[in-house]
Backbone as XML, in Angstrom:
<?xml version="1.0"?>
<chain id="A" units="angstrom">
  <residue number="1" name="MET">
    <atom name="N" x="2.904" y="-3.993" z="0.320"/>
    <atom name="CA" x="2.259" y="-2.875" z="0.946"/>
    <atom name="C" x="2.553" y="-2.916" z="2.441"/>
  </residue>
  <residue number="2" name="THR">
    <atom name="N" x="2.548" y="-1.775" z="3.076"/>
    <atom name="CA" x="2.854" y="-1.667" z="4.490"/>
    <atom name="C" x="1.741" y="-2.247" z="5.340"/>
  </residue>
  <residue number="3" name="ARG">
    <atom name="N" x="2.143" y="-2.800" z="6.474"/>
    <atom name="CA" x="1.195" y="-3.355" z="7.431"/>
    <atom name="C" x="0.275" y="-2.251" z="7.928"/>
  </residue>
  <residue number="4" name="ILE">
    <atom name="N" x="-1.028" y="-2.517" z="7.903"/>
    <atom name="CA" x="-2.004" y="-1.551" z="8.380"/>
    <atom name="C" x="-2.424" y="-1.874" z="9.816"/>
  </residue>
  <residue number="5" name="ALA">
    <atom name="N" x="-2.548" y="-3.147" z="10.131"/>
    <atom name="CA" x="-2.961" y="-3.557" z="11.475"/>
    <atom name="C" x="-2.306" y="-4.883" z="11.800"/>
  </residue>
  <residue number="6" name="GLY">
    <atom name="N" x="-2.211" y="-5.166" z="13.060"/>
    <atom name="CA" x="-1.613" y="-6.413" z="13.507"/>
    <atom name="C" x="-2.507" y="-7.608" z="13.217"/>
  </residue>
  <residue number="7" name="PRO">
    <atom name="N" x="-1.978" y="-8.811" z="13.456"/>
    <atom name="CA" x="-2.733" y="-10.019" z="13.135"/>
    <atom name="C" x="-3.992" y="-10.188" z="13.982"/>
  </residue>
  <residue number="8" name="ARG">
    <atom name="N" x="-4.065" y="-9.519" z="15.128"/>
    <atom name="CA" x="-5.233" y="-9.650" z="16.001"/>
    <atom name="C" x="-6.153" y="-8.446" z="15.933"/>
  </residue>
  <residue number="9" name="ALA">
    <atom name="N" x="-5.972" y="-7.611" z="14.930"/>
    <atom name="CA" x="-6.808" y="-6.417" z="14.799"/>
    <atom name="C" x="-8.250" y="-6.825" z="14.509"/>
  </residue>
  <residue number="10" name="LYS">
    <atom name="N" x="-9.170" y="-6.117" z="15.115"/>
    <atom name="CA" x="-10.587" y="-6.393" z="14.898"/>
    <atom name="C" x="-10.994" y="-5.862" z="13.526"/>
  </residue>
  <residue number="11" name="ILE">
    <atom name="N" x="-11.669" y="-6.679" z="12.770"/>
    <atom name="CA" x="-12.139" y="-6.271" z="11.445"/>
    <atom name="C" x="-13.504" y="-5.618" z="11.604"/>
  </residue>
  <residue number="12" name="GLN">
    <atom name="N" x="-13.665" y="-4.454" z="10.994"/>
    <atom name="CA" x="-14.921" y="-3.727" z="11.078"/>
    <atom name="C" x="-15.494" y="-3.531" z="9.688"/>
  </residue>
  <residue number="13" name="ARG">
    <atom name="N" x="-16.787" y="-3.450" z="9.617"/>
    <atom name="CA" x="-17.495" y="-3.273" z="8.352"/>
    <atom name="C" x="-17.388" y="-1.826" z="7.878"/>
  </residue>
  <residue number="14" name="VAL">
    <atom name="N" x="-17.199" y="-1.652" z="6.574"/>
    <atom name="CA" x="-17.236" y="-0.341" z="5.931"/>
    <atom name="C" x="-18.375" y="-0.395" z="4.920"/>
  </residue>
  <residue number="15" name="GLN">
    <atom name="N" x="-19.285" y="0.548" z="4.999"/>
    <atom name="CA" x="-20.419" y="0.545" z="4.086"/>
    <atom name="C" x="-20.268" y="1.673" z="3.071"/>
  </residue>
  <residue number="16" name="LEU">
    <atom name="N" x="-20.552" y="1.357" z="1.825"/>
    <atom name="CA" x="-20.464" y="2.332" z="0.737"/>
    <atom name="C" x="-21.769" y="2.345" z="-0.040"/>
  </residue>
  <residue number="17" name="ARG">
    <atom name="N" x="-22.058" y="3.463" z="-0.631"/>
    <atom name="CA" x="-23.204" y="3.572" z="-1.539"/>
    <atom name="C" x="-22.661" y="3.752" z="-2.940"/>
  </residue>
  <residue number="18" name="ALA">
    <atom name="N" x="-23.240" y="3.027" z="-3.877"/>
    <atom name="CA" x="-22.780" y="3.103" z="-5.265"/>
    <atom name="C" x="-23.971" y="2.986" z="-6.198"/>
  </residue>
  <residue number="19" name="THR">
    <atom name="N" x="-23.850" y="3.637" z="-7.341"/>
    <atom name="CA" x="-24.880" y="3.496" z="-8.365"/>
    <atom name="C" x="-24.722" y="2.119" z="-9.010"/>
  </residue>
  <residue number="20" name="PRO">
    <atom name="N" x="-25.739" y="1.659" z="-9.693"/>
    <atom name="CA" x="-25.600" y="0.370" z="-10.399"/>
    <atom name="C" x="-24.428" y="0.373" z="-11.385"/>
  </residue>
  <residue number="21" name="ALA">
    <atom name="N" x="-24.199" y="1.489" z="-12.054"/>
    <atom name="CA" x="-23.084" y="1.554" z="-13.006"/>
    <atom name="C" x="-21.744" y="1.458" z="-12.273"/>
  </residue>
  <residue number="22" name="GLN">
    <atom name="N" x="-21.622" y="2.100" z="-11.120"/>
    <atom name="CA" x="-20.385" y="2.022" z="-10.342"/>
    <atom name="C" x="-20.144" y="0.595" z="-9.852"/>
  </residue>
  <residue number="23" name="ARG">
    <atom name="N" x="-21.199" y="-0.037" z="-9.348"/>
    <atom name="CA" x="-21.066" y="-1.432" z="-8.882"/>
    <atom name="C" x="-20.641" y="-2.345" z="-10.030"/>
  </residue>
  <residue number="24" name="ARG">
    <atom name="N" x="-21.224" y="-2.136" z="-11.193"/>
    <atom name="CA" x="-20.922" y="-2.974" z="-12.350"/>
    <atom name="C" x="-19.447" y="-2.855" z="-12.742"/>
  </residue>
  <residue number="25" name="VAL">
    <atom name="N" x="-18.949" y="-1.633" z="-12.836"/>
    <atom name="CA" x="-17.564" y="-1.452" z="-13.255"/>
    <atom name="C" x="-16.600" y="-1.970" z="-12.193"/>
  </residue>
  <residue number="26" name="ILE">
    <atom name="N" x="-16.931" y="-1.782" z="-10.913"/>
    <atom name="CA" x="-16.082" y="-2.313" z="-9.845"/>
    <atom name="C" x="-16.096" y="-3.831" z="-9.867"/>
  </residue>
  <residue number="27" name="ARG">
    <atom name="N" x="-17.264" y="-4.427" z="-10.056"/>
    <atom name="CA" x="-17.372" y="-5.890" z="-10.123"/>
    <atom name="C" x="-16.543" y="-6.431" z="-11.290"/>
  </residue>
  <residue number="28" name="GLN">
    <atom name="N" x="-16.616" y="-5.774" z="-12.457"/>
    <atom name="CA" x="-15.838" y="-6.223" z="-13.620"/>
    <atom name="C" x="-14.341" y="-6.103" z="-13.369"/>
  </residue>
  <residue number="29" name="ALA">
    <atom name="N" x="-13.920" y="-4.993" z="-12.788"/>
    <atom name="CA" x="-12.496" y="-4.801" z="-12.507"/>
    <atom name="C" x="-12.010" y="-5.806" z="-11.466"/>
  </residue>
  <residue number="30" name="ALA">
    <atom name="N" x="-12.816" y="-6.059" z="-10.446"/>
    <atom name="CA" x="-12.444" y="-7.029" z="-9.411"/>
    <atom name="C" x="-12.297" y="-8.420" z="-10.016"/>
  </residue>
  <residue number="31" name="ALA">
    <atom name="N" x="-13.240" y="-8.793" z="-10.863"/>
    <atom name="CA" x="-13.161" y="-10.100" z="-11.516"/>
    <atom name="C" x="-11.920" y="-10.187" z="-12.393"/>
  </residue>
  <residue number="32" name="SER">
    <atom name="N" x="-11.618" y="-9.112" z="-13.095"/>
    <atom name="CA" x="-10.433" y="-9.078" z="-13.951"/>
    <atom name="C" x="-9.152" y="-9.235" z="-13.132"/>
  </residue>
  <residue number="33" name="ALA">
    <atom name="N" x="-9.161" y="-8.691" z="-11.904"/>
    <atom name="CA" x="-7.995" y="-8.786" z="-11.024"/>
    <atom name="C" x="-7.983" y="-10.084" z="-10.229"/>
  </residue>
  <residue number="34" name="GLY">
    <atom name="N" x="-9.052" y="-10.869" z="-10.354"/>
    <atom name="CA" x="-9.129" y="-12.127" z="-9.607"/>
    <atom name="C" x="-9.357" y="-11.909" z="-8.120"/>
  </residue>
  <residue number="35" name="LYS">
    <atom name="N" x="-10.075" y="-10.843" z="-7.796"/>
    <atom name="CA" x="-10.337" y="-10.502" z="-6.393"/>
    <atom name="C" x="-11.831" y="-10.377" z="-6.158"/>
  </residue>
  <residue number="36" name="SER">
    <atom name="N" x="-12.211" y="-10.484" z="-4.889"/>
    <atom name="CA" x="-13.594" y="-10.184" z="-4.536"/>
    <atom name="C" x="-13.782" y="-8.673" z="-4.641"/>
  </residue>
  <residue number="37" name="MET">
    <atom name="N" x="-15.033" y="-8.242" z="-4.719"/>
    <atom name="CA" x="-15.286" y="-6.799" z="-4.767"/>
    <atom name="C" x="-14.748" y="-6.132" z="-3.511"/>
  </residue>
  <residue number="38" name="ASN">
    <atom name="N" x="-14.933" y="-6.781" z="-2.370"/>
    <atom name="CA" x="-14.463" y="-6.224" z="-1.107"/>
    <atom name="C" x="-12.949" y="-6.025" z="-1.138"/>
  </residue>
  <residue number="39" name="ALA">
    <atom name="N" x="-12.211" y="-7.058" z="-1.535"/>
    <atom name="CA" x="-10.753" y="-6.968" z="-1.582"/>
    <atom name="C" x="-10.312" y="-5.917" z="-2.599"/>
  </residue>
  <residue number="40" name="PHE">
    <atom name="N" x="-10.974" y="-5.868" z="-3.738"/>
    <atom name="CA" x="-10.611" y="-4.910" z="-4.772"/>
    <atom name="C" x="-10.807" y="-3.473" z="-4.290"/>
  </residue>
  <residue number="41" name="VAL">
    <atom name="N" x="-11.970" y="-3.200" z="-3.686"/>
    <atom name="CA" x="-12.267" y="-1.848" z="-3.211"/>
    <atom name="C" x="-11.294" y="-1.451" z="-2.108"/>
  </residue>
  <residue number="42" name="LEU">
    <atom name="N" x="-11.050" y="-2.347" z="-1.145"/>
    <atom name="CA" x="-10.132" y="-2.015" z="-0.056"/>
    <atom name="C" x="-8.712" y="-1.819" z="-0.558"/>
  </residue>
  <residue number="43" name="ASP">
    <atom name="N" x="-8.238" y="-2.701" z="-1.441"/>
    <atom name="CA" x="-6.887" y="-2.549" z="-1.994"/>
    <atom name="C" x="-6.747" y="-1.243" z="-2.759"/>
  </residue>
  <residue number="44" name="SER">
    <atom name="N" x="-7.752" y="-0.924" z="-3.567"/>
    <atom name="CA" x="-7.709" y="0.306" z="-4.361"/>
    <atom name="C" x="-7.749" y="1.543" z="-3.467"/>
  </residue>
  <residue number="45" name="ALA">
    <atom name="N" x="-8.605" y="1.513" z="-2.455"/>
    <atom name="CA" x="-8.708" y="2.651" z="-1.546"/>
    <atom name="C" x="-7.409" y="2.836" z="-0.760"/>
  </residue>
  <residue number="46" name="CYS">
    <atom name="N" x="-6.828" y="1.729" z="-0.299"/>
    <atom name="CA" x="-5.567" y="1.832" z="0.458"/>
    <atom name="C" x="-4.438" y="2.327" z="-0.437"/>
  </residue>
  <residue number="47" name="ALA">
    <atom name="N" x="-4.376" y="1.861" z="-1.679"/>
    <atom name="CA" x="-3.337" y="2.327" z="-2.595"/>
    <atom name="C" x="-3.468" y="3.834" z="-2.829"/>
  </residue>
  <residue number="48" name="ALA">
    <atom name="N" x="-4.702" y="4.307" z="-3.019"/>
    <atom name="CA" x="-4.922" y="5.744" z="-3.216"/>
    <atom name="C" x="-4.560" y="6.514" z="-1.953"/>
  </residue>
  <residue number="49" name="ALA">
    <atom name="N" x="-4.897" y="5.964" z="-0.797"/>
    <atom name="CA" x="-4.581" y="6.640" z="0.468"/>
    <atom name="C" x="-3.074" y="6.714" z="0.681"/>
  </residue>
  <residue number="50" name="TYR">
    <atom name="N" x="-2.369" y="5.609" z="0.440"/>
    <atom name="CA" x="-0.916" y="5.623" z="0.587"/>
    <atom name="C" x="-0.275" y="6.635" z="-0.358"/>
  </residue>
  <residue number="51" name="GLN">
    <atom name="N" x="-0.766" y="6.706" z="-1.593"/>
    <atom name="CA" x="-0.220" y="7.653" z="-2.558"/>
    <atom name="C" x="-0.441" y="9.087" z="-2.096"/>
  </residue>
  <residue number="52" name="MET">
    <atom name="N" x="-1.630" y="9.366" z="-1.608"/>
    <atom name="CA" x="-1.916" y="10.718" z="-1.145"/>
    <atom name="C" x="-1.050" y="11.060" z="0.064"/>
  </residue>
  <residue number="53" name="LEU">
    <atom name="N" x="-0.902" y="10.123" z="0.990"/>
    <atom name="CA" x="-0.091" y="10.380" z="2.178"/>
    <atom name="C" x="1.391" y="10.476" z="1.834"/>
  </residue>
  <residue number="54" name="ALA">
    <atom name="N" x="1.837" y="9.746" z="0.815"/>
    <atom name="CA" x="3.244" y="9.794" z="0.412"/>
    <atom name="C" x="3.613" y="11.154" z="-0.160"/>
  </residue>
  <residue number="55" name="ASP">
    <atom name="N" x="2.650" y="11.859" z="-0.704"/>
    <atom name="CA" x="2.900" y="13.177" z="-1.282"/>
    <atom name="C" x="2.960" y="14.278" z="-0.225"/>
  </residue>
  <residue number="56" name="ARG">
    <atom name="N" x="2.632" y="13.934" z="1.002"/>
    <atom name="CA" x="2.677" y="14.929" z="2.090"/>
    <atom name="C" x="4.100" y="15.063" z="2.605"/>
  </residue>
  <residue number="57" name="PRO">
    <atom name="N" x="4.470" y="16.240" z="3.089"/>
    <atom name="CA" x="5.835" y="16.421" z="3.579"/>
    <atom name="C" x="6.073" y="15.818" z="4.957"/>
  </residue>
  <residue number="58" name="ASP">
    <atom name="N" x="5.004" y="15.481" z="5.674"/>
    <atom name="CA" x="5.179" y="14.892" z="7.000"/>
    <atom name="C" x="4.205" y="13.731" z="7.167"/>
  </residue>
  <residue number="59" name="PHE">
    <atom name="N" x="4.500" y="12.872" z="8.123"/>
    <atom name="CA" x="3.622" y="11.745" z="8.408"/>
    <atom name="C" x="3.804" y="11.346" z="9.862"/>
  </residue>
  <residue number="60" name="LEU">
    <atom name="N" x="2.815" y="10.656" z="10.400"/>
    <atom name="CA" x="2.833" y="10.263" z="11.800"/>
    <atom name="C" x="3.069" y="8.761" z="11.924"/>
  </residue>
  <residue number="61" name="MET">
    <atom name="N" x="3.794" y="8.377" z="12.970"/>
    <atom name="CA" x="4.020" y="6.959" z="13.269"/>
    <atom name="C" x="3.847" y="6.773" z="14.763"/>
  </residue>
  <residue number="62" name="ASP">
    <atom name="N" x="3.373" y="5.585" z="15.142"/>
    <atom name="CA" x="3.349" y="5.299" z="16.569"/>
    <atom name="C" x="4.756" y="4.904" z="17.010"/>
  </residue>
  <residue number="63" name="ASP">
    <atom name="N" x="4.985" y="4.807" z="18.298"/>
    <atom name="CA" x="6.332" y="4.586" z="18.822"/>
    <atom name="C" x="7.034" y="3.347" z="18.266"/>
  </residue>
  <residue number="64" name="PRO">
    <atom name="N" x="6.376" y="2.173" z="18.215"/>
    <atom name="CA" x="7.091" y="1.007" z="17.669"/>
    <atom name="C" x="7.500" y="1.191" z="16.200"/>
  </residue>
  <residue number="65" name="ASP">
    <atom name="N" x="6.620" y="1.795" z="15.401"/>
    <atom name="CA" x="6.963" y="2.025" z="13.990"/>
    <atom name="C" x="8.100" y="3.032" z="13.870"/>
  </residue>
  <residue number="66" name="TRP">
    <atom name="N" x="8.091" y="4.068" z="14.707"/>
    <atom name="CA" x="9.153" y="5.068" z="14.689"/>
    <atom name="C" x="10.490" y="4.430" z="15.041"/>
  </residue>
  <residue number="67" name="GLU">
    <atom name="N" x="10.507" y="3.585" z="16.069"/>
    <atom name="CA" x="11.739" y="2.907" z="16.473"/>
    <atom name="C" x="12.247" y="2.004" z="15.348"/>
  </residue>
  <residue number="68" name="HIS">
    <atom name="N" x="11.341" y="1.297" z="14.694"/>
    <atom name="CA" x="11.724" y="0.439" z="13.565"/>
    <atom name="C" x="12.296" y="1.280" z="12.421"/>
  </residue>
  <residue number="69" name="PHE">
    <atom name="N" x="11.662" y="2.407" z="12.136"/>
    <atom name="CA" x="12.121" y="3.324" z="11.097"/>
    <atom name="C" x="13.536" y="3.814" z="11.400"/>
  </residue>
  <residue number="70" name="LEU">
    <atom name="N" x="13.773" y="4.221" z="12.649"/>
    <atom name="CA" x="15.099" y="4.685" z="13.035"/>
    <atom name="C" x="16.140" y="3.575" z="12.924"/>
  </residue>
  <residue number="71" name="THR">
    <atom name="N" x="15.776" y="2.362" z="13.281"/>
    <atom name="CA" x="16.682" y="1.220" z="13.149"/>
    <atom name="C" x="17.068" y="1.011" z="11.692"/>
  </residue>
  <residue number="72" name="LEU">
    <atom name="N" x="16.081" y="1.082" z="10.800"/>
    <atom name="CA" x="16.364" y="0.917" z="9.371"/>
    <atom name="C" x="17.259" y="2.033" z="8.848"/>
  </residue>
  <residue number="73" name="LEU">
    <atom name="N" x="17.016" y="3.255" z="9.300"/>
    <atom name="CA" x="17.855" y="4.382" z="8.864"/>
    <atom name="C" x="19.292" y="4.233" z="9.337"/>
  </residue>
  <residue number="74" name="GLY">
    <atom name="N" x="19.484" y="3.605" z="10.493"/>
    <atom name="CA" x="20.810" y="3.465" z="11.054"/>
    <atom name="C" x="21.634" y="2.339" z="10.466"/>
  </residue>
  <residue number="75" name="GLN">
    <atom name="N" x="21.027" y="1.515" z="9.622"/>
    <atom name="CA" x="21.767" y="0.409" z="9.025"/>
    <atom name="C" x="22.681" y="0.916" z="7.924"/>
  </residue>
  <residue number="76" name="PRO">
    <atom name="N" x="23.843" y="0.280" z="7.782"/>
    <atom name="CA" x="24.746" y="0.707" z="6.702"/>
    <atom name="C" x="24.141" y="0.399" z="5.325"/>
  </residue>
  <residue number="77" name="ALA">
    <atom name="N" x="24.545" y="1.189" z="4.365"/>
    <atom name="CA" x="24.071" y="0.970" z="2.996"/>
    <atom name="C" x="24.604" y="-0.357" z="2.468"/>
  </residue>
  <residue number="78" name="GLU">
    <atom name="N" x="23.815" y="-1.007" z="1.639"/>
    <atom name="CA" x="24.223" y="-2.278" z="1.040"/>
    <atom name="C" x="24.538" y="-2.058" z="-0.437"/>
  </residue>
  <residue number="79" name="ASP">
    <atom name="N" x="25.575" y="-2.752" z="-0.914"/>
    <atom name="CA" x="25.856" y="-2.742" z="-2.351"/>
    <atom name="C" x="24.862" y="-3.654" z="-3.042"/>
  </residue>
  <residue number="80" name="LYS">
    <atom name="N" x="24.249" y="-3.159" z="-4.060"/>
    <atom name="CA" x="23.293" y="-3.922" z="-4.856"/>
    <atom name="C" x="23.910" y="-4.122" z="-6.230"/>
  </residue>
  <residue number="81" name="GLU">
    <atom name="N" x="24.551" y="-5.256" z="-6.410"/>
    <atom name="CA" x="25.286" y="-5.514" z="-7.652"/>
    <atom name="C" x="24.370" y="-5.469" z="-8.878"/>
  </residue>
  <residue number="82" name="ARG">
    <atom name="N" x="23.190" y="-6.052" z="-8.795"/>
    <atom name="CA" x="22.279" y="-6.043" z="-9.950"/>
    <atom name="C" x="21.846" y="-4.615" z="-10.283"/>
  </residue>
  <residue number="83" name="LEU">
    <atom name="N" x="21.622" y="-3.793" z="-9.249"/>
    <atom name="CA" x="21.239" y="-2.404" z="-9.489"/>
    <atom name="C" x="22.395" y="-1.629" z="-10.116"/>
  </residue>
  <residue number="84" name="LYS">
    <atom name="N" x="23.606" y="-1.868" z="-9.631"/>
    <atom name="CA" x="24.787" y="-1.219" z="-10.231"/>
    <atom name="C" x="24.904" y="-1.568" z="-11.716"/>
  </residue>
  <residue number="85" name="ALA">
    <atom name="N" x="24.743" y="-2.852" z="-12.012"/>
    <atom name="CA" x="24.861" y="-3.311" z="-13.404"/>
    <atom name="C" x="23.788" y="-2.673" z="-14.280"/>
  </residue>
  <residue number="86" name="LEU">
    <atom name="N" x="22.571" y="-2.606" z="-13.746"/>
    <atom name="CA" x="21.472" y="-2.008" z="-14.494"/>
    <atom name="C" x="21.732" y="-0.531" z="-14.766"/>
  </residue>
  <residue number="87" name="LEU">
    <atom name="N" x="22.205" y="0.184" z="-13.766"/>
    <atom name="CA" x="22.481" y="1.613" z="-13.943"/>
    <atom name="C" x="23.674" y="1.870" z="-14.842"/>
  </residue>
  <residue number="88" name="ALA">
    <atom name="N" x="24.574" y="0.907" z="-14.960"/>
    <atom name="CA" x="25.764" y="1.068" z="-15.805"/>
    <atom name="C" x="25.439" y="0.816" z="-17.268"/>
  </residue>
  <residue number="89" name="GLU">
    <atom name="N" x="24.316" y="0.172" z="-17.566"/>
    <atom name="CA" x="23.938" y="-0.113" z="-18.950"/>
    <atom name="C" x="23.545" y="1.183" z="-19.664"/>
  </residue>
  <residue number="90" name="PRO">
    <atom name="N" x="23.926" y="1.284" z="-20.946"/>
    <atom name="CA" x="23.480" y="2.462" z="-21.701"/>
    <atom name="C" x="21.967" y="2.420" z="-21.925"/>
  </residue>
  <residue number="91" name="ALA">
    <atom name="N" x="21.371" y="3.579" z="-21.969"/>
    <atom name="CA" x="19.906" y="3.669" z="-22.093"/>
    <atom name="C" x="19.400" y="3.199" z="-23.380"/>
  </residue>
</chain>
């Protein structure tokens, strides 16, 4: 997943309200994933947010991210032998 904040970013509390049934199902899913409820909720929310933002035709970046993006775009394409082999296989 993409970096959301730097290593020195201040962590802030997010408060949510949930019914007992919602808490129960989230707790069960978090346990099934081997995560704390906090990690599960944040990971799930970020995944949904990234998906929603990916479907948009435009997006914003700060200057360092934009420069990094342009650098990546300017790199020559690489041959991926394993990908070529996979695509050459009959379906």
